[in-house]
C-alpha positions as CSV (number, residue, x, y, z in Angstrom):
1,M,-0.4,-0.1,0.3
2,R,1.3,3.4,-0.2
3,A,1.6,6.0,1.7
4,I,-0.9,9.1,0.9
5,D,0.9,13.1,1.7
6,L,-1.8,14.3,4.4
7,S,0.4,17.4,5.0
8,T,-1.3,20.2,2.7
9,I,-5.3,19.3,3.2
10,T,-7.1,21.6,4.2
11,W,-9.1,20.3,7.2
12,R,-13.1,21.9,8.2
13,K,-14.7,20.8,10.9
14,S,-17.7,18.6,10.8
15,S,-21.6,20.2,10.9
16,Y,-22.7,17.4,13.3
17,S,-19.4,18.5,16.0
18,N,-20.4,20.4,19.0
19,Q,-19.2,24.3,18.6
20,D,-18.2,23.9,22.7
21,G,-15.1,21.7,22.4
22,G,-16.5,18.6,22.5
23,Q,-17.3,16.0,20.3
24,C,-15.2,17.3,17.1
25,L,-14.9,15.8,14.4
26,E,-12.4,17.3,11.5
27,V,-12.7,16.0,7.6
28,A,-10.9,16.9,4.3
29,D,-13.4,17.3,1.5
30,N,-10.0,17.4,-1.1
31,V,-8.4,14.3,-1.5
32,P,-9.1,12.0,-4.2
33,S,-11.6,9.1,-3.9
34,L,-10.6,9.4,0.0
35,V,-11.9,11.3,3.0
36,P,-9.7,11.5,6.2
37,V,-11.4,12.0,9.2
38,R,-9.7,13.2,12.3
39,D,-10.3,13.9,16.3
40,S,-9.9,18.0,16.4
41,K,-8.9,17.5,19.9
42,D,-6.1,14.5,19.0
43,T,-4.6,16.5,15.7
44,T,-1.5,14.5,16.2
45,R,-3.4,10.4,15.4
46,T,-3.2,9.3,12.4
47,P,-6.7,10.0,10.6
48,L,-8.9,7.4,9.8
49,L,-9.6,7.3,5.7
50,F,-12.9,5.9,4.9
51,G,-12.9,5.6,0.8
52,A,-15.6,7.9,-0.7
53,P,-18.5,5.8,-1.5
54,A,-18.7,4.6,2.2
55,W,-17.8,7.9,3.6
56,A,-21.6,9.3,1.3
57,A,-23.1,5.6,2.8
58,F,-22.1,6.9,6.7
59,V,-23.5,10.8,5.8
60,S,-26.6,9.6,4.1
61,G,-27.5,7.1,7.1
62,V,-26.2,9.8,9.9
63,K,-29.3,12.6,7.6
64,R,-31.7,9.9,8.2
65,G,-31.5,9.7,11.4
């Protein structure tokens, strides 16, 4: 498996994150075919990487409740 350089990606806080500092999730939308996800409270940890179709299915499920 090849290494993916995530040092230059742009992170954004999920709209579902708690704005009071807890439950903070950040995602990066600018990586082709992947969606990196990290905990904004501990950015030194390795992000989780999801395939774009899997992430889209997850978000769709969350929106449906």
